[in-house]
MDTraj code that builds the backbone (N, CA, C; nanometers):
import mdtraj as md
import numpy as np

residues = "UNK UNK UNK UNK UNK UNK UNK UNK UNK UNK UNK UNK UNK UNK UNK UNK UNK UNK UNK UNK UNK UNK UNK UNK UNK UNK UNK UNK UNK UNK UNK UNK UNK UNK UNK UNK UNK UNK UNK UNK UNK UNK UNK UNK UNK UNK UNK UNK UNK UNK UNK UNK UNK UNK UNK UNK UNK UNK UNK UNK UNK UNK UNK UNK UNK UNK UNK UNK UNK UNK UNK UNK UNK UNK UNK UNK UNK UNK UNK UNK UNK UNK UNK UNK UNK UNK UNK UNK UNK UNK UNK UNK UNK UNK UNK UNK UNK UNK UNK UNK UNK UNK UNK UNK UNK UNK UNK UNK UNK UNK UNK UNK".split()
xyz = np.array([
    [11.9721, 15.0365, 0.2361],
    [11.9514, 14.8705, 0.2779],
    [11.8694, 14.8757, 0.3037],
    [11.7906, 14.7582, 0.2554],
    [11.6520, 14.6785, 0.3091],
    [11.6335, 14.5542, 0.3785],
    [11.6139, 14.5671, 0.4680],
    [11.6122, 14.4232, 0.5219],
    [11.4535, 14.3064, 0.5044],
    [11.5900, 14.1908, 0.5286],
    [11.4159, 14.1327, 0.4615],
    [11.3403, 14.1219, 0.5652],
    [11.1858, 14.1522, 0.5949],
    [11.0732, 14.1504, 0.6785],
    [11.0783, 14.0362, 0.7914],
    [11.1496, 13.9298, 0.6792],
    [11.1503, 13.8100, 0.8528],
    [11.3028, 13.8417, 0.9394],
    [11.3381, 13.9300, 0.8945],
    [11.4701, 13.9486, 0.9907],
    [11.4104, 14.0944, 1.0512],
    [11.3613, 14.1634, 1.0622],
    [11.3429, 14.2757, 1.1377],
    [11.3044, 14.2801, 1.2524],
    [11.1428, 14.1703, 1.3001],
    [11.1626, 14.1608, 1.4422],
    [11.3268, 14.1100, 1.5051],
    [11.3809, 13.9402, 1.4666],
    [11.4645, 13.9221, 1.5686],
    [11.5949, 14.0707, 1.5938],
    [11.5669, 14.1475, 1.5130],
    [11.6626, 14.2420, 1.4900],
    [11.6554, 14.3047, 1.5672],
    [11.4899, 14.4041, 1.5885],
    [11.5163, 14.5094, 1.6881],
    [11.4627, 14.4502, 1.8207],
    [11.4627, 14.3055, 1.8334],
    [11.5082, 14.2595, 2.0069],
    [11.6563, 14.2224, 1.9967],
    [11.7278, 14.2541, 1.9594],
    [11.8177, 14.2239, 1.9879],
    [11.9018, 14.3936, 2.0044],
    [11.8635, 14.5086, 1.9242],
    [11.8308, 14.6134, 1.9742],
    [11.8000, 14.6560, 2.1124],
    [11.6668, 14.6199, 2.1113],
    [11.5848, 14.6145, 2.2703],
    [11.6763, 14.5879, 2.3216],
    [11.7024, 14.4660, 2.3381],
    [11.7804, 14.4203, 2.4702],
    [11.8816, 14.4818, 2.5018],
    [11.9823, 14.5559, 2.4035],
    [12.0194, 14.6620, 2.4676],
    [12.0395, 14.7475, 2.5831],
    [11.9311, 14.7794, 2.5723],
    [11.9129, 14.8755, 2.6805],
    [11.9790, 15.0015, 2.6901],
    [12.0069, 15.1086, 2.8128],
    [11.9901, 15.2501, 2.7791],
    [12.1737, 15.2455, 2.8565],
    [12.2584, 15.3072, 2.8249],
    [12.3635, 15.2753, 2.8785],
    [12.3066, 15.2782, 3.0694],
    [12.4366, 15.1706, 3.1483],
    [12.3966, 15.1918, 3.2791],
    [12.4374, 15.3779, 3.3492],
    [12.3099, 15.3441, 3.4621],
    [12.3037, 15.4312, 3.5169],
    [12.3069, 15.4659, 3.6820],
    [12.4991, 15.3826, 3.7245],
    [12.5176, 15.4251, 3.7634],
    [12.5167, 15.2799, 3.9189],
    [12.3450, 15.2838, 3.9112],
    [12.2887, 15.1944, 3.9982],
    [12.3176, 15.0055, 4.0058],
    [12.3416, 14.9155, 4.0523],
    [12.4300, 14.7615, 4.0921],
    [12.3233, 14.6844, 3.9230],
    [12.4131, 14.6374, 3.8440],
    [12.3359, 14.5599, 3.8105],
    [12.3179, 14.4616, 3.8169],
    [12.1061, 14.4736, 3.7191],
    [12.0049, 14.3474, 3.8222],
    [12.1142, 14.1664, 3.7781],
    [11.9793, 14.1077, 3.9018],
    [12.0409, 13.9501, 3.9018],
    [12.0059, 13.8979, 3.7389],
    [12.1183, 13.8166, 3.7014],
    [12.1212, 13.7611, 3.5821],
    [11.9645, 13.6897, 3.5409],
    [11.9889, 13.6697, 3.4001],
    [11.8059, 13.5799, 3.3553],
    [11.8389, 13.4721, 3.4276],
    [11.7563, 13.3823, 3.4015],
    [11.7608, 13.2520, 3.4423],
    [11.7462, 13.1919, 3.2131],
    [11.7884, 13.1431, 3.2583],
    [11.9031, 13.0214, 3.1399],
    [11.7207, 13.0591, 3.0032],
    [11.7061, 13.1566, 2.8587],
    [11.6723, 13.1729, 2.7826],
    [11.6024, 13.0071, 2.7508],
    [11.4596, 13.0116, 2.7140],
    [11.3776, 12.9031, 2.6156],
    [11.4153, 12.8845, 2.4847],
    [11.3780, 12.7890, 2.4151],
    [11.4211, 12.6932, 2.3244],
    [11.3574, 12.8184, 2.2022],
    [11.2772, 12.8951, 2.2266],
    [11.1961, 12.9643, 2.1093],
    [11.2762, 13.0750, 2.1404],
    [11.3348, 13.1610, 2.2660],
    [11.3705, 13.2494, 2.2917],
    [11.5344, 13.2555, 2.2023],
    [11.5571, 13.1208, 2.2709],
    [11.7010, 13.1492, 2.1526],
    [11.6564, 13.1309, 2.0321],
    [11.6089, 13.0352, 1.9474],
    [11.5790, 13.0444, 1.8211],
    [11.6056, 13.2064, 1.7925],
    [11.4979, 13.2803, 1.8383],
    [11.4985, 13.4370, 1.7910],
    [11.6089, 13.5163, 1.8021],
    [11.6478, 13.4759, 1.9462],
    [11.8198, 13.5792, 1.9309],
    [11.9335, 13.5238, 1.8239],
    [11.8839, 13.4078, 1.8084],
    [11.9900, 13.3650, 1.6880],
    [11.9687, 13.4022, 1.5890],
    [11.8528, 13.4061, 1.5131],
    [11.8306, 13.4430, 1.3721],
    [11.8457, 13.6029, 1.3535],
    [11.8546, 13.6448, 1.5155],
    [11.9285, 13.7904, 1.4183],
    [12.1134, 13.8036, 1.4539],
    [12.1245, 13.7308, 1.4009],
    [12.2858, 13.6284, 1.4101],
    [12.2482, 13.6154, 1.2239],
    [12.1882, 13.5611, 1.1422],
    [12.2196, 13.5297, 1.0117],
    [12.1671, 13.6579, 0.9147],
    [12.1791, 13.7284, 0.9653],
    [12.1833, 13.8312, 0.8640],
    [12.3289, 13.8557, 0.8231],
    [12.4487, 13.8182, 0.9294],
    [12.5506, 13.8602, 0.8243],
    [12.6535, 13.7302, 0.8747],
    [12.6119, 13.6004, 0.9028],
    [12.6636, 13.4764, 0.9542],
    [12.5307, 13.4400, 0.8967],
    [12.5023, 13.4264, 0.7746],
    [12.4023, 13.3239, 0.7015],
    [12.3297, 13.2893, 0.7976],
    [12.2146, 13.1899, 0.7144],
    [12.0850, 13.1204, 0.7205],
    [12.1071, 13.0336, 0.8143],
    [12.0250, 13.0010, 0.9246],
    [12.1102, 12.8896, 1.0266],
    [12.2533, 12.9136, 1.0709],
    [12.2999, 13.0461, 1.0386],
    [12.4812, 13.1045, 1.0610],
    [12.5828, 12.9638, 1.0193],
    [12.5036, 12.9479, 0.8706],
    [12.5875, 12.9033, 0.7988],
    [12.6133, 13.0222, 0.7209],
    [12.7609, 13.0504, 0.7013],
    [12.8313, 13.2160, 0.5970],
    [12.8573, 13.1330, 0.4716],
    [12.7890, 13.2385, 0.3521],
    [12.8361, 13.2149, 0.2491],
    [12.9572, 13.3614, 0.1877],
    [12.9595, 13.3925, 0.2829],
    [13.1017, 13.5568, 0.2252],
    [13.2102, 13.5173, 0.3252],
    [13.2769, 13.6124, 0.4048],
    [13.4215, 13.5807, 0.4538],
    [13.3526, 13.5674, 0.5716],
    [13.2024, 13.6403, 0.6547],
    [13.2393, 13.6383, 0.7731],
    [13.2026, 13.5173, 0.8010],
    [13.2697, 13.4752, 0.9270],
    [13.2714, 13.3402, 0.9573],
    [13.0980, 13.2528, 0.9884],
    [13.1371, 13.1615, 0.9765],
    [13.0350, 13.0652, 0.9664],
    [13.0257, 13.0171, 1.1865],
    [12.8936, 13.0058, 1.1645],
    [12.9080, 12.9519, 1.3083],
    [12.8002, 12.8468, 1.3122],
    [12.7314, 12.7902, 1.2654],
    [12.7384, 12.6536, 1.2880],
    [12.7886, 12.5809, 1.2937],
    [12.7791, 12.4334, 1.3430],
    [12.8986, 12.2977, 1.3656],
    [13.0183, 12.3997, 1.3929],
    [13.0303, 12.5357, 1.5251],
    [13.1701, 12.5146, 1.5710],
    [13.1359, 12.5079, 1.6907],
    [13.2443, 12.3794, 1.7990],
    [13.1936, 12.4195, 1.9357],
    [13.1629, 12.5097, 2.0140],
    [13.0680, 12.4680, 2.0776],
    [13.0302, 12.5146, 2.1936],
    [13.1382, 12.5892, 2.2558],
    [13.2651, 12.5717, 2.3039],
    [13.3159, 12.5726, 2.3667],
    [13.4507, 12.7300, 2.2732],
    [13.4576, 12.6907, 2.1795],
    [13.4818, 12.8137, 2.0748],
    [13.4078, 12.9355, 2.1025],
    [13.2976, 12.9024, 2.0545],
    [13.1526, 12.9857, 2.0039],
    [13.1374, 13.0774, 2.1456],
    [13.1452, 13.0175, 2.2737],
    [13.1622, 13.0831, 2.3769],
    [13.3032, 13.1715, 2.3927],
    [13.3889, 13.0744, 2.4125],
    [13.5065, 13.1892, 2.4233],
    [13.5036, 13.2934, 2.3194],
    [13.4960, 13.2745, 2.1918],
    [13.4466, 13.4731, 2.1256],
    [13.3837, 13.5628, 2.1478],
    [13.2107, 13.4775, 2.1686],
    [13.1408, 13.5784, 2.2494],
    [13.1837, 13.6360, 2.3664],
    [13.2513, 13.5622, 2.4659],
    [13.2880, 13.6146, 2.6058],
    [13.3858, 13.7174, 2.5382],
    [13.5308, 13.6681, 2.5000],
    [13.5309, 13.8355, 2.4150],
    [13.5593, 13.9309, 2.3480],
    [13.3869, 13.9316, 2.2513],
    [13.3967, 14.0214, 2.2110],
    [13.2993, 14.0925, 2.3476],
    [13.2232, 14.0725, 2.4072],
    [13.1881, 14.0782, 2.5119],
    [13.2561, 14.1980, 2.6128],
    [13.3483, 14.1020, 2.6570],
    [13.4924, 14.1870, 2.6921],
    [13.5329, 14.2597, 2.7024],
    [13.5268, 14.3278, 2.5176],
    [13.6432, 14.3754, 2.4426],
    [13.8158, 14.3724, 2.4568],
    [13.8641, 14.1767, 2.4458],
    [13.9289, 14.1207, 2.3997],
    [13.9731, 14.1074, 2.2931],
    [13.8401, 14.1030, 2.2312],
    [13.9087, 14.0301, 2.0335],
    [13.9540, 14.0618, 2.0256],
    [14.1125, 14.0268, 1.9527],
    [14.1965, 14.0848, 1.8987],
    [14.0934, 14.1911, 1.7737],
    [13.9976, 14.1035, 1.6985],
    [13.9821, 14.1474, 1.5878],
    [13.8357, 14.2064, 1.6003],
    [13.8289, 14.2943, 1.7066],
    [13.6626, 14.3858, 1.6923],
    [13.6319, 14.4093, 1.5766],
    [13.4518, 14.4242, 1.6089],
    [13.4364, 14.4337, 1.4990],
    [13.2741, 14.4778, 1.5215],
    [13.1414, 14.4367, 1.4623],
    [13.0106, 14.4992, 1.5543],
    [12.9662, 14.4142, 1.6243],
    [13.0255, 14.2804, 1.6437],
    [13.0324, 14.1705, 1.7841],
    [13.0242, 14.2505, 1.8976],
    [13.1379, 14.3741, 1.8432],
    [13.2027, 14.4013, 2.0077],
    [13.0179, 14.4862, 2.1009],
    [12.9404, 14.5834, 1.9876],
    [12.8567, 14.6196, 2.0374],
    [12.7545, 14.5589, 2.0750],
    [12.6988, 14.4790, 1.9787],
    [12.5585, 14.3772, 2.0112],
    [12.5772, 14.2567, 2.0602],
    [12.6606, 14.2167, 2.0741],
    [12.7213, 14.1648, 2.1990],
    [12.6696, 14.1529, 2.3656],
    [12.6885, 14.2823, 2.3322],
    [12.7187, 14.4415, 2.5067],
    [12.5433, 14.3741, 2.5649],
    [12.4532, 14.3613, 2.4722],
    [12.2882, 14.3141, 2.4920],
    [12.2603, 14.1786, 2.5575],
    [12.3607, 14.1378, 2.5739],
    [12.3269, 13.9507, 2.6174],
    [12.4016, 13.9322, 2.7883],
    [12.3715, 13.8505, 2.8745],
    [12.3400, 13.8131, 2.9376],
    [12.4301, 13.7019, 2.9466],
    [12.5437, 13.6639, 3.0741],
    [12.5810, 13.4645, 3.0163],
    [12.4802, 13.4484, 2.9734],
    [12.3931, 13.4162, 3.0779],
    [12.3029, 13.3066, 3.0419],
    [12.2865, 13.2580, 2.8696],
    [12.2168, 13.3769, 2.8234],
    [12.2200, 13.4288, 2.6635],
    [12.3549, 13.3588, 2.6195],
    [12.4072, 13.4319, 2.6567],
    [12.5671, 13.3946, 2.5335],
    [12.5696, 13.2462, 2.5126],
    [12.5061, 13.1960, 2.6863],
    [12.6112, 13.0328, 2.7104],
    [12.4354, 12.9589, 2.5840],
    [12.3569, 13.0122, 2.6017],
    [12.2370, 12.9258, 2.5370],
    [12.2301, 12.9381, 2.3908],
    [12.2759, 13.0825, 2.3260],
    [12.3360, 13.0820, 2.1777],
    [12.4773, 13.0182, 2.1647],
    [12.5772, 12.9944, 2.2235],
    [12.6927, 12.8709, 2.1830],
    [12.6437, 12.7456, 2.1558],
    [12.5747, 12.7491, 2.2401],
    [12.5208, 12.6170, 2.2542],
    [12.4402, 12.5685, 2.1027],
    [12.3771, 12.6574, 2.1619],
    [12.2384, 12.6528, 2.0295],
    [12.3164, 12.6746, 1.8745],
    [12.4275, 12.7200, 1.7926],
    [12.5019, 12.7277, 1.6917],
    [12.5727, 12.6113, 1.7206],
    [12.6245, 12.5856, 1.8031],
    [12.6987, 12.3956, 1.7872],
    [12.6420, 12.3121, 1.7611],
    [12.4736, 12.3553, 1.8054],
    [12.4565, 12.1878, 1.7689],
    [12.3321, 12.1533, 1.6229],
    [12.3770, 12.3420, 1.5513],
    [12.3450, 12.3209, 1.4288],
    [12.4586, 12.2481, 1.3504],
    [12.4243, 12.1107, 1.2356],
    [12.4961, 12.0710, 1.1488],
    [12.4622, 12.1001, 1.0334],
])
top = md.Topology()
chain = top.add_chain()
for i, resn in enumerate(residues, 1):
    res = top.add_residue(resn, chain, resSeq=i)
    for name in ("N", "CA", "C"):
        top.add_atom(name, md.element.get_by_symbol(name[0]), res)
traj = md.Trajectory(xyz[None], top)
């Protein structure tokens, strides 16, 4: 599978944010809410599966235009491992902190 060159950097950022497994140390303090530019880069990492701007043309659900609350609930369920339909999202979302998850939910909810 060949990735579009425009997706390589956002995907590399997503995987880099996941970090290494915990070492028993207490978790670091949460980061402040990411900037709009950072959220746009994070969202671009979702486009390879969920379509351009989160508008899917496949069986993978669209993210664009869903309610912020619905997106937030789904992302939090993936992160906690309670989503009944576990997908790769369960692994991908672990690299995001709560502020980033909220920012992504807000970003996709605003896409019309």
